[in-house]
C-alpha positions in Angstrom: -116.2 40.3 117.6 -112.6 41.2 116.8 -113.1 44.6 118.2 -114.4 43.1 121.5 -111.3 40.9 121.7 -109.1 43.8 121.3 -111.0 45.8 124.0 -110.6 42.8 126.4 -106.8 42.8 125.9 -106.6 46.6 126.1 -108.5 46.6 129.5 -105.8 44.3 130.9 -103.0 46.4 129.5 -104.6 49.6 131.0 -105.3 48.2 134.5 -102.5 45.7 135.2 -99.0 47.3 135.6 -97.5 43.8 135.3 -98.8 43.3 131.7 -95.9 43.4 129.2 -97.7 43.4 125.9 -100.6 42.2 123.8 -99.2 38.8 123.1 -98.5 38.1 126.8 -102.1 39.1 127.8 -103.6 37.1 124.9 -101.7 33.9 125.8 -101.4 34.0 129.6 -104.2 35.9 131.2 -107.0 33.5 132.4 -109.4 36.4 133.2 -109.2 37.4 129.5 -109.6 33.8 128.4 -112.7 33.4 130.7 -114.2 36.5 129.1 -113.6 35.1 125.7 -115.4 31.9 126.7 -118.4 34.0 127.8 -118.3 35.8 124.5 -118.7 32.5 122.7 -121.3 31.0 125.0 -123.5 34.1 125.6 -124.9 34.4 122.0 -125.6 30.7 122.0 -127.5 31.1 125.3 -129.6 33.9 123.8 -130.3 31.8 120.7 -131.7 29.0 122.8 -128.7 26.6 122.5 -128.5 26.4 126.3 -126.9 23.0 126.7 -124.1 23.9 124.3 -123.6 27.3 126.0 -123.4 25.8 129.5 -121.0 23.2 128.2 -118.7 25.9 126.9 -118.9 27.8 130.2 -118.0 24.6 132.1 -115.0 23.9 129.8 -113.9 27.5 130.3 -114.2 27.2 134.1 -112.0 24.1 134.0 -109.4 25.9 132.0 -109.4 29.2 133.8 -110.8 28.8 137.3 -113.5 31.4 136.4 -117.2 30.5 136.1 -119.3 33.0 134.1 -122.8 31.9 133.4 -123.6 32.4 129.7 -126.8 34.2 130.7 -124.9 37.0 132.5 -124.8 40.5 130.9 -121.4 42.1 130.7 -120.4 45.5 129.4 -117.3 46.5 127.6 -113.9 46.8 129.3 -114.3 44.1 132.0 -111.0 43.1 133.6 -110.7 40.1 135.8 -107.3 40.3 137.6 -105.7 37.0 138.6 -109.1 35.5 137.9 -109.0 32.3 140.0 -112.2 31.6 141.9 -114.4 34.2 140.3 -118.1 33.3 139.9 -120.6 35.4 138.0 -124.2 34.2 138.2 -126.9 33.9 135.5 -128.7 37.2 136.0 -125.7 39.3 137.0 -125.3 42.5 135.0 -121.9 44.2 134.8 -121.4 47.7 133.5 -118.5 49.2 131.5 -114.9 49.1 132.6 -115.5 47.1 135.8 -112.6 45.4 137.6 -112.9 42.2 139.5 -110.1 40.6 141.5 -109.7 37.0 142.4 -112.2 35.2 144.5 -115.1 37.5 143.8 -118.6 36.1 143.8 -121.6 37.7 142.1 -124.1 35.3 143.5 -127.7 34.8 144.4 -129.6 34.4 147.7 -132.8 33.0 146.3 -134.0 29.7 144.7 -136.7 31.5 142.7 -136.3 32.2 139.0 -135.9 35.8 137.8 -133.5 38.5 138.7 -131.4 37.1 141.7 -127.9 38.3 141.0 -126.1 41.7 141.4 -125.9 44.6 139.1 -122.6 46.5 139.0 -122.5 50.0 137.6 -119.8 51.4 135.3 -116.2 51.5 136.7 -117.0 49.5 139.8 -114.0 47.9 141.4 -114.5 44.7 143.5 -111.6 43.6 145.8 -110.3 40.1 146.2 -112.6 37.7 148.0 -115.6 40.0 148.1 -119.1 38.5 147.9 -122.0 40.5 146.4 -125.2 38.5 146.8 -128.7 38.9 145.6 -130.4 41.4 143.2 -128.6 44.3 144.7 -127.2 47.3 142.7 -123.7 48.7 143.2 -123.7 52.3 141.9 -121.1 53.5 139.4 -117.6 54.5 140.4 -117.8 52.5 143.7 -115.2 50.3 145.2 -115.9 47.1 147.3 -113.2 46.2 149.7 -111.5 42.8 149.9 -113.5 40.1 151.7 -116.6 42.3 152.0 -120.0 40.7 152.0 -122.5 42.9 150.3 -126.2 42.1 150.9 -127.9 45.4 150.0 -127.7 48.0 147.3 -125.1 50.7 147.6 -125.0 54.3 146.1 -122.6 55.6 143.4 -119.1 56.9 144.4 -119.0 54.7 147.5 -116.3 52.9 149.4 -117.9 49.7 150.7 -116.3 47.4 153.3 -117.2 45.0 156.1 -119.3 41.9 156.9 -122.1 42.7 156.3 -120.8 45.6 154.1 -121.5 49.2 154.7 -120.5 52.5 153.1 -117.6 54.1 154.9 -117.0 57.0 152.5 -118.6 58.5 149.4 -115.7 60.0 147.5 -114.5 59.1 144.0 -110.9 59.9 145.1 -110.8 56.7 147.1 -112.1 54.4 144.4 -108.7 53.3 143.1 -107.3 52.5 146.5 -109.8 50.4 148.4 -108.8 46.9 147.0 -106.0 46.8 149.6 -108.3 47.2 152.6 -109.4 44.4 154.8 -113.0 43.8 155.8 -112.6 45.7 159.1 -111.5 49.0 157.8 -113.0 52.2 159.1 -112.4 55.9 158.6 -110.8 57.6 161.6 -109.6 60.9 160.0 -111.3 62.7 157.2 -108.5 65.2 156.7 -106.3 65.1 153.6 -104.5 62.7 153.2 -107.4 60.5 154.4 -106.5 58.0 157.1 -108.2 54.6 157.3 -107.6 52.4 160.4 -107.3 48.7 159.8 -108.6 46.4 162.5 -107.1 43.0 163.3 -109.6 40.2 162.7 -112.8 40.7 164.7 -111.4 42.0 168.0 -111.1 45.5 166.7 -107.4 46.0 167.7 -105.8 48.4 165.3 -102.8 47.2 163.3 -102.0 50.5 161.6 -103.2 53.2 159.4 -103.8 53.1 155.7 -103.0 56.5 154.2 -104.6 57.6 150.9 
């Protein structure tokens, strides 16, 4: 358990340039606190103490603004940046070293029991405000753009943007940069450096290029 807590802190230190040390992360990062709440509630859920587990998750949500269902499965190295408004559903599965930004929802689209929430592969990055809904799979090393709405499975090494979301590029070189893209980004030049054009709202009028 202590090793897990150290890994949670280290994930924040590794992926947040604003982090200034172990003590700051341990005391002031709600995403880390939310993960610790899940670490407490998840074993209780598996042991059948489900009311207690849910109670802990609700207390954690009140304190952090993050709701992680105790039934969710989470790999090592998860980092929830800024944290506020993140929702992770009961049957969600998250791989290792995943990064979620604020406002992300890993939600369901069905009222039936069983697998109804997303599965994220290792090292997936999900941008602010993105919604991934249903029992879809996001392949490893993929990035989901800000405010995207993902309703179907996506392959590994993909850059995923839009409403509904689609793959605009399969290239691991882009995976660290997609969080800054809006939901109407599209590739207009595949030369190096790659150029992505950002559209304004829904009218398609370009507002500038995003250079990677």
